[in-house]
C-alpha positions in Angstrom: -7.9 -12.4 1.3 -4.5 -14.0 1.5 -0.9 -13.8 -0.8 -2.4 -10.4 -2.4 -0.4 -7.7 -3.7 -2.9 -4.3 -3.8 -2.4 -0.9 -5.7 -5.3 1.4 -5.3 -4.3 4.4 -7.3 -6.1 8.0 -8.2 -5.9 11.6 -7.3 -6.3 13.1 -4.5 -9.5 12.9 -3.2 -10.7 10.1 -5.5 -12.2 7.2 -3.0 -8.3 5.6 -2.4 -8.5 5.8 1.1 -12.1 4.8 1.7 -11.8 1.4 -0.4 -8.1 1.1 1.0 -9.8 0.7 5.1 -12.7 -1.8 3.4 -9.9 -4.0 1.9 -7.5 -3.5 5.4 -10.9 -4.3 7.3 -10.9 -7.9 6.1 -7.4 -8.8 7.7 -6.9 -8.5 11.4 -3.5 -8.8 11.2 -2.6 -5.0 9.5 0.5 -2.3 9.9 -0.3 1.1 8.3 2.8 3.3 6.8 0.9 6.0 7.4 3.3 8.9 6.6 0.4 12.2 6.1 -1.9 10.9 9.4 -5.0 9.8 7.1 -6.0 6.9 9.6 -7.7 7.3 13.0 -8.6 4.0 13.8 -5.7 1.4 15.4 -2.6 1.9 17.5 -0.7 4.8 17.1 2.8 4.4 16.5 5.4 7.5 16.9 8.9 5.6 17.3 11.0 2.3 16.2 11.2 2.3 20.1 7.7 2.1 20.7 7.0 -0.5 17.6 9.4 -3.0 19.2 7.4 -2.6 22.6 4.8 -4.0 20.6 6.0 -6.7 18.6 7.5 -8.0 22.0 4.3 -9.1 22.9 1.6 -8.9 20.0 -1.7 -9.3 20.7 -3.8 -11.8 18.4 -5.4 -9.1 16.1 -4.6 -5.7 15.4 -4.4 -2.3 13.9 -0.9 -0.4 13.9 -0.5 2.7 12.7 2.9 4.4 12.4 3.2 7.7 11.5 7.4 8.0 12.2 7.7 11.6 12.6 11.8 13.2 12.4 13.4 16.0 11.0 16.0 14.3 9.4 14.2 12.5 6.1 16.7 10.0 6.2 16.1 8.8 9.2 12.8 8.5 8.6 12.7 5.4 5.5 15.1 3.8 7.8 12.3 3.7 10.1 9.9 2.7 7.9 12.8 0.1 6.1 12.8 -1.1 10.3 9.6 -1.1 10.6 9.2 -3.6 6.7 11.4 -5.8 8.5 9.2 -6.1 11.8 6.1 -6.4 10.1 8.0 -9.2 7.9 8.6 -11.2 11.4 5.1 -10.8 12.8 4.3 -12.4 9.7 0.4 -13.7 8.8 -0.8 -9.2 8.4 -1.7 -6.6 5.5 1.6 -4.0 5.4 -0.9 -1.3 4.2 1.5 1.8 2.4 -0.3 5.3 1.9 1.2 7.5 -0.6 3.2 4.3 -1.2 5.5 6.7 -4.3 7.8 7.8 -0.8 7.8 4.3 0.1 8.7 2.1 -3.0 12.6 3.1 -4.6 14.1 1.4 -7.5 17.6 3.0 -7.2 17.7 1.5 -3.3 18.5 -2.3 -4.9 18.9 -3.0 -0.5 15.6 -2.3 0.4 13.1 -4.7 2.7 9.9 -2.5 1.6 11.6 -3.1 -1.9 11.9 -7.2 -0.8 8.3 -7.6 0.7 6.5 -5.9 -2.4 8.4 -8.8 -4.7 8.4 -11.3 -2.1 6.4 -11.1 1.3 3.3 -13.1 -0.3 5.4 -16.2 -0.1 5.9 -15.2 3.5 2.2 -14.9 3.7 2.8 -10.5 3.9 -0.3 -9.1 1.7 0.4 -5.5 0.6 -1.9 -2.4 0.0 0.1 0.0 -1.9 -2.2 2.9 -2.3 -0.7 6.2 -4.5 -1.0 9.0 -6.8 0.5 8.4 -10.0 0.8 5.0 -11.9 4.3 6.2 -13.3 5.9 7.0 -10.4 5.9 3.2 -9.4 8.9 1.5 -11.6 7.4 -1.3 -13.6 9.8 -4.2 -11.7 7.0 -3.7 -8.6 3.9 -3.3 -11.3 4.4 -7.1 -12.1 3.7 -8.4 -8.7 0.6 -6.7 -8.6 -2.5 -9.6 -8.0 -4.9 -5.9 -8.4 -4.9 -3.1 -9.4 -7.7 -0.6 -9.0 -7.5 2.8 -10.3 -10.2 5.6 -9.8 -10.5 8.5 -12.6 -7.4 9.8 -13.6 -6.5 12.6 -16.6 -3.3 13.1 -16.8 -2.2 11.9 -20.5 1.1 11.0 -18.8 -1.1 8.6 -16.5 -3.2 7.6 -18.7 -0.5 6.0 -20.8 0.9 4.0 -18.1 -2.4 2.8 -17.2 -3.4 1.9 -20.7 0.1 -0.6 -20.7 -1.5 -2.4 -17.3 -4.7 -2.9 -19.1 -7.0 -0.3 -18.6 -8.7 1.5 -21.2 -7.8 5.4 -21.3 -10.9 7.0 -22.0 -12.9 4.3 -19.6 -10.3 5.7 -16.8 -10.9 9.5 -18.2 -14.6 9.2 -17.7 -15.1 7.7 -14.2 -17.9 8.5 -12.8 -16.8 10.2 -9.2 -15.6 7.5 -6.2 -16.1 4.1 -8.8 -13.0 2.8 -9.8 -12.2 0.0 -12.8 -10.0 -3.1 -11.5 -7.8 -5.2 -13.3 -6.9 -8.8 -11.8 -8.0 -10.5 -8.5 -11.3 -8.9 -7.6 -12.2 -8.2 -4.1 -14.3 -10.5 -2.0 -17.7 -8.5 -2.4 -17.2 -8.3 -6.6 -17.7 -10.7 -9.0 -15.3 -10.5 -12.1 
């Protein structure tokens, strides 16, 4: 899987993280933004200094799980922005944004995370964004997703947004538990 910008949507407990882990297992170099501590496998990084130390001499394959913890929310946001720049410098990897609504912000035009969503695939940075609410993702980013997987969603405003993407709201509202609908490029083990 190369040059992909994947978006996985669904309610808590719907199977988003399980699907995300299946996708990231196909990449040999992965950086996960994990603010809610959902990932157990990989090297846990809790500070920018530790990330810089790792980036000086990275192994050929790796999975980094970034869990920046600080009482100052603005400082944490800055740390993740800096981490996006480190990911870009390392190159040839998958950047996973768990709880992507925390990182994607249309009000911050200078955000490097926003830049990577829009242009990272041209520099071999694949993206995987996992979120709960499609309406919280700005339209300018939605156009960059090559694949959108949606688990059962029943909120009318979210269904309206998904219809704009091309999904059938009735189908999405009645999906069986742990199943998803897909628009865009299928995953390698699926057919179109």
